[in-house]
C-alpha distance (Angstrom), angle and dihedral (degrees) to the residues before:
residue distance angle dihedral
X1 . . .
X2 3.83 . .
X3 3.76 117.1 .
X4 3.89 101.7 -121.2
X5 3.76 94.4 -170.5
X6 3.74 89.0 61.0
X7 3.83 93.1 40.7
X8 3.77 88.7 53.4
X9 3.73 91.4 54.0
X10 3.82 92.2 49.2
X11 3.91 89.6 50.8
X12 3.70 92.0 47.7
X13 3.86 96.2 49.6
X14 3.85 87.8 50.6
X15 3.79 91.0 46.7
X16 3.72 95.8 49.3
X17 3.78 99.1 31.0
X18 3.65 98.0 -128.7
X19 3.91 144.3 58.6
X20 3.82 91.6 -126.9
X21 3.90 94.8 56.1
X22 3.74 93.5 41.2
X23 3.79 88.7 53.7
X24 3.80 89.1 52.6
X25 3.83 91.5 50.3
X26 3.87 92.5 46.8
X27 3.91 93.0 41.7
X28 3.82 94.4 -124.8
X29 3.78 133.4 106.7
X30 3.88 120.7 -84.8
X31 3.88 87.5 -116.3
X32 3.84 89.4 59.8
X33 3.80 91.3 50.4
X34 3.81 90.4 48.6
X35 3.59 90.9 49.4
X36 3.82 96.5 49.2
X37 3.85 90.8 49.6
X38 3.90 91.6 46.3
X39 3.86 90.9 51.0
X40 3.64 93.1 52.2
X41 3.82 94.2 45.9
X42 3.79 90.0 50.9
X43 3.81 91.7 46.6
X44 3.92 91.3 51.3
X45 3.81 95.9 35.4
X46 3.77 88.7 -130.2
X47 3.70 137.7 111.9
X48 3.82 107.6 -120.2
X49 3.87 102.1 175.0
X50 3.75 130.6 42.8
X51 3.84 101.8 -144.6
X52 3.75 109.8 -134.2
X53 3.88 144.1 100.9
X54 2.94 97.1 -45.6
X55 3.81 105.8 17.6
X56 3.85 111.0 -131.0
X57 3.76 135.5 -167.2
X58 3.81 124.5 -103.2
X59 3.86 115.0 -132.5
X60 3.84 89.1 -91.8
X61 3.89 90.1 46.6
X62 3.78 91.1 53.6
X63 3.77 92.2 52.9
X64 3.84 90.8 47.9
X65 3.75 91.8 48.6
X66 3.91 90.2 52.4
X67 3.88 88.2 51.3
X68 3.74 88.4 52.7
X69 3.87 90.5 54.2
X70 3.82 90.1 48.4
X71 3.85 92.0 50.6
X72 3.77 91.7 44.4
X73 3.80 90.1 55.4
X74 3.71 92.9 49.5
X75 3.81 91.6 47.2
X76 3.85 93.6 50.7
X77 3.80 91.2 51.7
X78 3.95 87.4 49.2
X79 3.89 88.9 52.5
X80 3.73 87.7 51.4
X81 3.72 93.9 53.1
X82 3.91 93.7 39.4
X83 3.83 106.4 36.2
X84 3.86 89.2 174.3
X85 3.91 87.9 76.2
X86 3.73 89.6 74.1
X87 3.67 140.6 -91.1
X88 3.87 122.2 -58.4
X89 3.68 100.2 -170.2
X90 3.83 100.0 103.0
X91 3.69 113.0 102.4
X92 3.84 92.2 -125.7
X93 3.88 87.4 59.9
X94 3.80 97.1 52.1
X95 3.67 119.6 103.9
X96 3.77 116.0 -122.1
X97 3.80 117.3 -139.8
X98 3.74 120.1 -157.3
X99 3.90 115.3 -146.0
X100 3.83 129.0 179.6
X101 3.86 116.2 -142.7
X102 3.80 137.6 159.9
X103 3.72 115.8 -107.4
X104 3.77 93.0 -116.6
X105 3.78 92.3 56.2
X106 3.85 89.4 47.2
X107 3.81 88.7 51.4
X108 3.73 96.6 47.9
X109 3.92 117.6 29.2
X110 3.77 112.2 -14.9
X111 3.90 92.7 82.4
X112 3.80 90.8 58.6
X113 3.82 90.5 55.2
X114 3.79 90.2 45.6
X115 3.80 94.0 49.5
X116 3.80 92.1 48.4
X117 3.73 94.4 47.3
X118 3.84 95.6 45.5
X119 3.86 94.1 48.7
X120 3.78 89.8 75.1
X121 3.83 104.5 21.3
X122 3.88 130.6 84.1
X123 3.73 88.2 -134.3
X124 3.81 140.3 110.7
X125 3.77 123.8 -147.2
X126 3.78 126.5 -137.1
X127 3.83 113.5 -167.6
X128 3.77 123.2 -160.2
X129 3.72 116.1 -163.6
X130 3.77 123.5 -139.2
X131 3.80 140.9 137.6
X132 3.71 109.8 -72.1
X133 3.93 90.4 -121.8
X134 3.81 87.0 59.9
X135 3.74 107.1 38.5
X136 3.88 92.5 88.3
X137 3.83 85.8 67.3
X138 3.82 90.3 66.3
X139 3.85 87.1 57.8
X140 3.79 92.5 48.0
X141 3.74 92.1 49.9
X142 3.89 92.8 48.5
X143 3.82 93.6 -117.1
X144 3.75 95.8 122.0
X145 3.82 137.5 29.3
X146 3.79 95.8 -139.9
X147 3.86 139.9 3.3
X148 3.75 141.3 -161.6
X149 3.88 100.2 -135.2
X150 3.84 139.7 157.3
X151 3.80 91.2 -127.0
X152 3.84 112.3 103.7
X153 3.82 92.3 -171.2
X154 3.81 108.0 95.2
X155 3.87 114.8 -121.9
X156 3.73 113.3 -124.9
X157 3.74 111.9 -66.4
X158 3.72 93.4 8.1
X159 3.82 138.4 111.4
X160 3.75 119.3 -134.8
X161 3.92 117.3 -145.8
X162 3.86 116.0 -173.0
X163 3.77 112.3 -130.1
X164 3.75 105.1 -179.3
X165 3.83 138.6 -98.4
X166 3.81 127.5 -56.3
X167 3.90 110.1 -147.3
X168 3.73 118.0 -137.8
X169 3.77 123.1 -160.3
X170 3.86 127.8 -160.7
X171 3.74 99.7 -130.1
X172 3.71 136.3 179.5
X173 3.85 139.4 164.0
X174 3.85 116.7 -95.4
X175 3.81 88.6 -118.1
X176 3.81 93.4 52.8
X177 3.84 89.4 51.7
X178 3.72 91.0 49.7
X179 3.87 91.7 49.8
X180 3.81 101.5 42.9
X181 3.84 106.3 18.8
X182 3.83 105.9 35.2
X183 3.83 90.5 139.0
X184 3.67 97.0 44.3
X185 3.71 138.2 -96.6
X186 3.81 119.3 -46.2
X187 3.79 140.8 130.3
X188 3.74 94.8 -87.8
X189 3.88 96.8 48.4
X190 3.78 92.8 41.9
X191 3.87 89.5 52.5
X192 3.76 87.6 61.9
X193 3.82 99.4 41.7
X194 3.76 119.5 90.3
X195 3.85 114.8 -121.6
X196 3.70 130.1 -163.7
X197 3.92 118.1 -118.2
X198 3.81 124.3 -170.2
X199 3.85 97.5 -148.2
X200 3.91 141.2 -42.4
X201 3.83 90.1 -71.5
X202 3.84 96.0 53.4
X203 3.88 111.1 105.9
X204 3.89 98.6 164.7
X205 3.73 94.2 101.3
X206 3.86 91.3 44.9
X207 3.74 90.9 49.5
X208 3.84 93.7 50.8
X209 3.81 90.2 48.5
X210 3.75 91.6 54.4
X211 3.80 91.5 44.3
X212 3.83 93.3 51.9
X213 3.78 100.5 37.0
X214 3.79 100.6 31.7
X215 3.79 92.9 -125.2
X216 3.70 140.8 50.1
X217 3.84 115.4 -70.6
X218 3.80 122.4 -167.9
X219 3.89 108.2 -146.3
X220 3.88 125.6 -177.4
X221 3.76 107.6 -92.6
X222 3.80 136.3 -138.6
X223 3.99 111.6 -165.5
X224 3.75 113.2 -142.0
X225 3.87 114.4 163.6
X226 3.88 95.7 -167.0
X227 3.83 127.5 86.8
X228 3.87 94.2 -148.1
X229 3.86 91.5 44.8
X230 3.70 88.4 50.3
X231 3.85 90.7 60.5
X232 3.78 92.1 42.5
X233 3.74 92.0 53.2
X234 3.84 90.7 50.2
X235 3.85 88.7 51.3
X236 3.84 91.0 48.4
X237 3.88 92.0 50.7
X238 3.65 95.5 -117.2
X239 3.81 92.5 133.0
X240 3.80 144.6 -42.2
X241 3.85 123.2 -89.6
X242 3.68 147.9 170.2
X243 3.85 106.3 -99.6
X244 3.74 127.4 179.7
X245 4.03 108.0 -102.5
X246 3.79 87.4 -125.5
X247 3.80 92.0 64.3
X248 3.75 99.5 43.4
X249 3.86 104.3 29.1
X250 3.84 92.3 101.5
X251 3.83 91.6 48.4
X252 3.77 92.1 49.7
X253 3.83 88.7 51.1
X254 3.76 92.7 50.3
X255 3.90 95.0 43.8
X256 3.74 95.0 -116.8
X257 3.72 85.3 119.2
X258 3.70 133.9 27.5
X259 3.86 135.8 -161.3
X260 3.82 110.6 -104.6
X261 3.76 89.8 -140.3
X262 3.87 131.9 0.0
X263 3.68 120.1 -108.8
X264 3.82 94.4 11.3
X265 3.78 100.9 112.5
X266 3.75 120.1 139.1
X267 3.87 121.1 -131.8
X268 3.76 112.3 -150.0
X269 3.84 113.9 -163.9
X270 3.76 112.1 -136.9
X271 3.91 122.4 -156.4
X272 3.74 130.0 -170.9
X273 3.94 108.6 -138.9
X274 3.73 121.2 -174.2
X275 3.82 139.5 164.9
X276 3.75 111.7 -75.3
X277 3.76 96.2 -112.9
X278 3.75 132.1 128.8
X279 3.76 96.5 -131.5
X280 3.90 116.9 145.8
X281 3.87 94.2 -143.1
X282 3.84 90.5 52.9
X283 3.88 89.8 47.6
X284 3.79 87.6 54.0
X285 3.71 93.0 48.2
X286 3.91 90.2 49.5
X287 3.86 88.9 50.9
X288 3.84 90.8 51.3
X289 3.73 91.6 50.4
X290 3.90 91.7 47.8
X291 3.77 92.6 49.1
X292 3.81 95.3 49.3
X293 3.92 90.5 43.8
X294 3.84 91.5 50.5
X295 3.80 89.8 55.2
X296 3.82 95.4 45.2
X297 3.79 108.1 32.0
X298 3.77 136.2 62.2
X299 3.79 124.1 -116.9
């Protein structure tokens, strides 16, 4: 039988990044947290936490933290069915669910799902941001319970639920187009025109360049790891970039931004993957994600 007091200490240290903050959340001393973690590590014969600033979980620690989340969801539903077990409203008793999402999904539709879910659930949400082509890796590594990903192939032990497609538009300001692309869009002009790239994992601009030019084109790159900054940089004429239609539609209608080329939008499929468990709270989170995605994404 697992020691859930010690397991909760491990999960809290990983969640807060330090033994001191975990102790504050658990209302015990840091030495008590340290002792609980050490006892569990000794019992299992495994290191569970990499001590540092911040503290992080080992692979075994990640899987145990994920298990704590699953148990927490089951316990929460049990308390809902049997109120005599005690109240679960205190923040310290709420289960925290870790979810991996892309920055663009978080900036457009995921918050609506999170707000709808959290209104009625004794749960807290911990979002981890990564490129949609890589969020499934967080599931495979046991770092999160669920993820919004572009991968339709279920990760091991997971269900995959299609959500729809996010439309990305290659946009730039009229002044930028006049300056860098006066003769139109082609491989030569695009190789001279600065583009905006979210981070080193972002391949959307490269995909669009291959689609439009028929081959790979290396363009000068600005790096802006923020969805709203991406739009602002496009408006300011700093570069062109692939923006979600939801974030730039009003600017396209006003003329502040223009499409770089007609009929060249990219449609990125989004899939909700989650641990293959029959847990009512997880089912309700999935339903909230599906509802918000259905209102925001295209089929």
